[in-house]
C-alpha positions in Angstrom: 126.3 160.9 99.0 125.5 159.9 102.6 122.3 158.1 101.4 124.2 156.2 98.8 126.8 155.1 101.3 124.1 153.9 103.7 122.4 151.9 100.9 125.7 150.3 99.9 126.8 149.5 103.4 123.5 148.4 105.0 120.7 147.8 102.5 122.6 146.0 99.7 124.4 143.5 102.1 121.1 142.8 104.0 119.1 142.2 100.9 121.8 139.9 99.5 122.0 137.8 102.8 118.2 137.6 103.3 117.7 136.9 99.6 120.0 133.9 99.6 118.5 132.5 102.8 114.9 132.9 101.6 115.6 131.5 98.1 117.2 128.4 99.5 114.2 127.9 101.9 111.7 128.2 99.1 113.8 126.0 96.8 113.6 123.3 99.5 109.8 123.3 99.2 109.9 123.5 95.4 112.4 120.7 94.8 110.7 118.3 97.3 107.3 119.0 95.6 108.8 118.4 92.2 110.5 115.2 93.3 107.1 113.9 94.6 105.2 114.9 91.4 103.3 117.9 92.8 101.9 120.4 90.4 103.2 123.9 91.1 101.7 127.2 89.9 104.2 129.8 91.1 107.7 130.2 92.7 108.0 133.7 94.0 110.8 135.6 95.8 109.6 138.9 97.2 106.1 140.3 97.5 104.1 142.9 95.8 104.0 143.8 92.2 106.3 141.7 90.0 109.4 143.4 88.6 110.2 140.3 86.6 108.3 137.1 85.8 108.4 134.3 83.3 106.9 130.8 82.8 109.0 127.7 82.3 108.1 124.7 80.1 106.4 122.9 83.0 104.0 125.8 83.5 105.6 127.2 86.7 105.5 131.0 86.9 108.8 132.4 88.3 108.2 135.8 89.9 110.4 138.4 91.6 108.5 140.9 93.7 109.5 144.5 94.3 109.6 144.0 98.1 112.5 141.5 98.3 111.8 140.1 101.8 110.2 136.7 101.9 108.9 134.4 99.3 106.5 131.5 98.7 105.7 128.5 96.5 102.1 128.3 95.4 100.8 124.8 94.6 97.9 124.0 92.3 94.7 124.4 94.3 96.1 126.7 96.9 93.0 128.9 97.6 92.8 128.5 101.3 95.1 131.0 103.1 96.2 128.3 105.6 97.0 125.9 102.7 95.2 123.1 104.6 91.6 122.7 103.4 89.2 120.7 105.4 87.3 117.5 104.3 84.5 119.5 102.6 87.0 121.7 100.7 88.8 118.7 99.4 85.6 117.0 98.3 84.5 120.2 96.4 88.0 120.5 94.8 87.9 116.9 93.7 84.4 117.2 92.2 85.4 120.4 90.4 88.4 118.8 88.8 86.4 115.8 87.7 83.6 118.0 86.2 86.3 119.9 84.2 87.7 116.6 82.9 90.9 117.0 84.8 90.4 114.0 87.1 93.9 112.7 86.1 95.5 115.7 87.8 94.1 114.9 91.2 97.1 112.9 92.3 99.4 115.8 91.4 97.6 118.3 93.6 99.4 119.0 96.9 96.3 118.6 99.0 95.5 115.1 97.7 99.1 113.9 98.3 99.6 111.3 101.0 100.1 112.8 104.4 103.8 111.8 104.6 104.5 113.4 101.3 102.9 116.7 102.3 104.9 116.6 105.5 108.2 116.1 103.6 107.3 119.0 101.2 106.6 121.4 104.2 109.6 120.3 106.2 111.9 120.6 103.2 112.1 124.4 103.6 113.6 124.5 107.1 115.7 121.4 106.3 117.2 123.3 103.3 118.1 126.2 105.6 119.9 123.8 107.9 121.7 122.2 104.9 122.7 125.7 103.7 124.2 126.6 107.1 126.0 123.3 107.4 127.6 123.8 103.9 128.6 127.4 104.7 130.2 126.4 108.1 131.9 123.4 106.4 133.4 125.6 103.7 134.7 128.0 106.3 136.2 125.1 108.4 137.8 123.6 105.3 139.3 126.9 104.1 140.4 128.5 107.4 140.1 125.9 110.2 139.3 126.9 113.7 141.5 128.9 116.0 141.4 127.4 119.5 142.5 129.5 122.5 144.0 128.0 125.7 141.7 127.7 128.6 144.3 129.1 131.0 143.1 132.0 133.2 145.4 135.0 133.3 143.5 137.4 135.5 140.6 137.2 137.9 138.7 140.5 138.4 138.6 141.6 142.0 135.2 141.2 143.6 133.8 139.3 140.7 131.8 136.1 140.8 134.9 134.2 139.6 137.0 135.5 142.6 134.2 134.6 145.0 134.1 131.1 143.5 137.8 130.6 144.1 139.4 130.9 140.6 143.0 131.9 140.5 145.3 133.2 137.8 147.1 130.2 136.2 144.2 127.8 136.6 143.4 125.8 133.5 139.7 125.0 133.0 139.3 121.4 131.8 135.6 120.8 132.4 132.3 122.8 132.4 129.1 121.2 133.7 130.6 117.8 133.4 131.9 118.1 129.8 135.4 118.7 128.6 136.2 122.1 127.0 138.3 122.5 123.9 138.9 126.2 124.0 138.2 129.4 125.9 135.5 130.2 123.3 133.4 127.2 124.6 133.4 128.6 128.1 132.6 132.2 126.9 129.6 131.1 124.8 128.1 129.1 127.7 128.7 131.8 130.3 127.0 134.5 128.2 123.7 132.6 128.3 123.9 131.4 131.9 123.4 134.6 133.9 122.4 133.8 137.5 122.6 130.1 136.8 125.1 128.0 138.8 127.8 126.4 136.7 130.2 123.6 137.7 133.9 123.9 136.7 136.9 121.6 137.1 140.3 123.4 136.9 143.8 122.1 136.8 145.9 123.9 139.4 149.4 122.6 139.3 149.2 118.9 139.5 145.8 118.9 141.1 142.2 119.1 139.7 139.9 121.4 141.7 136.1 121.6 141.5 134.6 125.1 141.6 131.1 126.3 141.4 130.4 129.8 140.0 127.2 131.8 139.0 127.7 134.3 136.2 126.4 137.8 137.0 124.2 139.6 134.5 126.0 142.7 133.2 127.0 144.7 130.1 129.0 142.8 127.5 130.4 144.6 124.4 130.6 142.5 121.2 133.1 142.7 118.4 130.9 145.3 116.6 130.9 147.5 119.7 127.3 146.8 120.6 126.4 146.4 124.3 124.3 143.5 125.5 123.2 142.5 129.0 124.4 138.9 129.4 126.3 136.6 131.8 129.9 137.2 132.9 132.2 135.8 135.6 135.2 138.2 135.6 137.8 135.9 134.1 140.5 137.5 132.1 142.2 135.7 129.2 145.2 137.0 127.3 146.7 135.2 124.3 150.3 134.3 124.6 152.6 132.8 122.0 151.6 129.2 121.5 148.2 129.6 123.1 146.3 129.7 119.8 146.2 126.5 117.9 144.6 126.4 114.4 142.8 123.1 113.9 142.7 122.1 110.2 139.8 120.0 108.7 139.7 117.6 105.8 136.4 117.4 103.8 134.6 114.7 105.9 135.7 116.4 109.1 134.5 119.8 107.8 131.1 118.4 106.9 130.7 116.9 110.4 132.0 120.1 112.0 129.6 122.2 109.9 126.7 120.1 111.0 127.8 120.3 114.7 128.0 124.1 114.5 124.4 124.1 113.0 123.2 121.9 115.8 125.1 124.0 118.4 123.5 127.2 117.0 120.0 125.6 117.3 120.9 124.4 120.9 122.0 128.0 121.8 118.7 129.4 120.4 116.7 126.8 122.3 118.6 127.7 125.5 117.9 131.4 125.0 114.2 130.8 124.2 113.8 128.6 127.3 115.5 131.1 129.5 113.3 133.8 128.0 110.1 132.0 128.9 111.3 131.2 132.3 112.1 134.9 133.0 115.9 134.4 133.2 116.6 136.4 130.1 115.3 139.6 128.7 113.8 139.8 125.2 116.0 142.7 124.2 118.3 140.4 122.3 115.6 139.6 119.7 116.3 141.3 116.4 114.1 142.0 113.4 114.9 143.1 109.8 116.4 146.4 110.9 118.6 144.6 113.3 119.8 142.2 110.7 120.4 145.1 108.3 122.4 146.9 110.9 124.4 143.7 111.6 125.2 143.2 107.9 126.1 146.9 107.5 128.3 146.9 110.6 130.2 143.8 109.3 130.7 145.6 106.0 132.1 148.6 107.8 134.3 146.4 109.9 135.6 144.8 106.7 136.4 148.3 105.3 138.3 149.3 108.4 140.5 146.2 108.4 141.1 146.0 104.7 144.2 147.9 103.3 143.1 147.6 99.6 139.8 147.5 97.7 140.4 143.9 96.8 140.9 142.9 100.4 137.7 144.9 101.4 135.6 142.9 98.9 137.2 139.6 100.0 136.6 140.3 103.7 133.1 141.6 103.1 132.2 138.4 101.2 133.7 136.3 103.9 131.7 138.1 106.7 128.5 138.0 104.6 129.1 134.3 103.9 129.3 133.5 107.6 126.2 135.7 108.3 124.3 133.7 105.7 125.0 130.5 107.7 123.9 132.0 111.0 120.7 133.6 109.7 119.9 130.5 107.7 119.8 128.5 111.0 117.6 131.2 112.6 115.1 131.2 109.7 115.0 127.4 109.6 114.4 127.2 113.4 111.8 129.9 113.4 109.8 128.2 110.6 109.6 125.0 112.6 107.9 126.7 115.5 104.4 125.2 116.0 102.6 128.4 115.0 99.9 128.4 112.3 101.1 130.2 109.2 104.6 128.9 109.7 105.8 125.5 108.4 105.8 124.2 112.0 102.1 125.1 112.2 101.3 123.1 109.1 103.2 120.1 110.5 101.2 120.5 113.7 98.0 120.3 111.7 99.3 117.2 109.8 100.0 115.6 113.2 96.4 116.1 114.1 95.3 114.7 110.7 97.5 111.7 111.2 95.8 110.9 114.6 92.2 111.7 113.6 92.4 110.5 110.0 90.8 113.8 108.8 91.9 117.4 108.3 91.1 119.9 111.0 87.8 121.8 110.5 88.0 124.9 108.3 86.8 127.2 111.1 89.5 126.0 113.5 92.1 126.3 110.8 91.0 129.9 110.0 91.1 130.8 113.7 94.5 129.3 114.1 95.7 131.1 111.1 94.6 134.4 112.4 96.1 133.8 115.8 99.4 132.6 114.3 99.5 135.6 112.0 98.9 137.9 115.0 101.7 136.2 116.9 104.2 136.4 114.1 103.3 140.1 113.4 103.5 140.8 117.1 106.9 139.2 117.3 108.1 141.2 114.3 106.8 144.4 115.8 108.5 143.7 119.1 111.8 142.8 117.4 111.6 146.0 115.3 111.0 148.0 118.5 114.2 146.5 119.9 116.0 147.4 116.7 114.8 151.0 116.9 115.8 151.2 120.6 119.3 149.8 119.7 119.5 152.3 116.8 118.5 155.1 119.3 115.9 156.4 116.8 113.7 157.7 119.6 116.6 159.6 121.2 117.1 161.3 117.8 113.4 162.3 117.7 113.6 163.5 121.3 116.6 165.7 120.3 114.8 167.1 117.3 111.7 168.1 119.2 113.1 169.1 122.6 
C-alpha cells in the first residue's frame, strides 16, 4: 500500500511533467525539420526497448521506450553519434546515395541542408521549451492574475543585516539596485540570490526618500514545501494587512507579454545563479536531478492533498501545481540544452558556428573527442545533482541507521 502511494504521489506526477516537457522539446526539432523538408526516420520518447511503435504514411517511425526519460529525433543519415559528420563523411554519404540511385533525396538529408536550416532545426527544441513555458505562465496569469504584496516593512530583526543598514518598521521599499519594485516578492527573489553581495535600496520614510545599502547574509531559508536552503536573507519582516494584497488582472495580450517576461526572468535568475556558482559565491547544493524533480512534484501533490477539502478540489489543485511546474522545468530544460556542450543542442550550434567561419565541418576526430568530453560533463553533472538529491532525501542517514 505504501509503495502504491509513493508511486501515485511521486513517480506518476514526475513522469507526467517530464514527459510533457521532453515531448514538446522533441516536437520542436521535428516540426522545424518537417517544415524545412528534412527526411526523418524516427521520433522517440523514452529510451530502451519500445513498448509501442508505429510508422506513419510519411515513413516516420513513432516510438515510445520503456524508460520514459528523454527522447530524440533521428534524421535520415544519422550514423555519427555527434550528428555532425565531417567533410569526408558527407562526401561518402553523398556517393552512397548516388550509387543507390537515391541522388534526388540528398537535399532532404539533414546533413546536406544549408547551415542556417540546420541551426534552426537544432535551436527549435530549446525554443519550443521557452514557448511552452510562456504559454503556461500566460494561461496562469489570464486565469488567476498575480497577487502583489505591499513593500512596506513591518518588522526588522534585531541584529540582522537589515537593522545594521538602517531599515525601520514602516519603511516602504520603492527601489532596489536602481529599479522600481512592484511587490515584496520582487525584493525576496533578488535577496535570496544575493548573499554577501551589497544591494542598494531606496525607501520612503514618511515624506522623505532615504537611500540604504545592505548586504544579505547567507543563512537557512525554508521554502513553502518545508525544505531548507542556504540562501541570502536580510532580516526584514513582512505581514499582510487588509488592503496590502492587490490582484492584478491580465487580458490576453498582457498575459502573453507577462508569460514571456516570466520566462525571461527565470532564465535571468538561472544565469545569475550559474554566474555566482562559478565565482564561488553560491554553493552547488541547489542543483537538482531527476530524483529532486520527482520529490518536488510529489511534495506539490501532497501539498495539494493537504489543502483540498474534496477529491475534486485535490485533482484541480494538483493539476494547477503540475501545470506551473511544467512551465518552470520547461525553462530549465531549454536553458540547459543551449549550453555550449557537445552532445547538447548548444554544442551542435557551437560546431555550426565553427563551420560558418571556416566553411567546413569540424574534423571527425575533434568532434568525437568533443562528444566524449561533453557526455562526461553531462553525466558528471547528473551524478552530482543526484548526489545532492540523495543528500536532501537523507538516504545516507537511513543507511547509517540500518548498519549502525
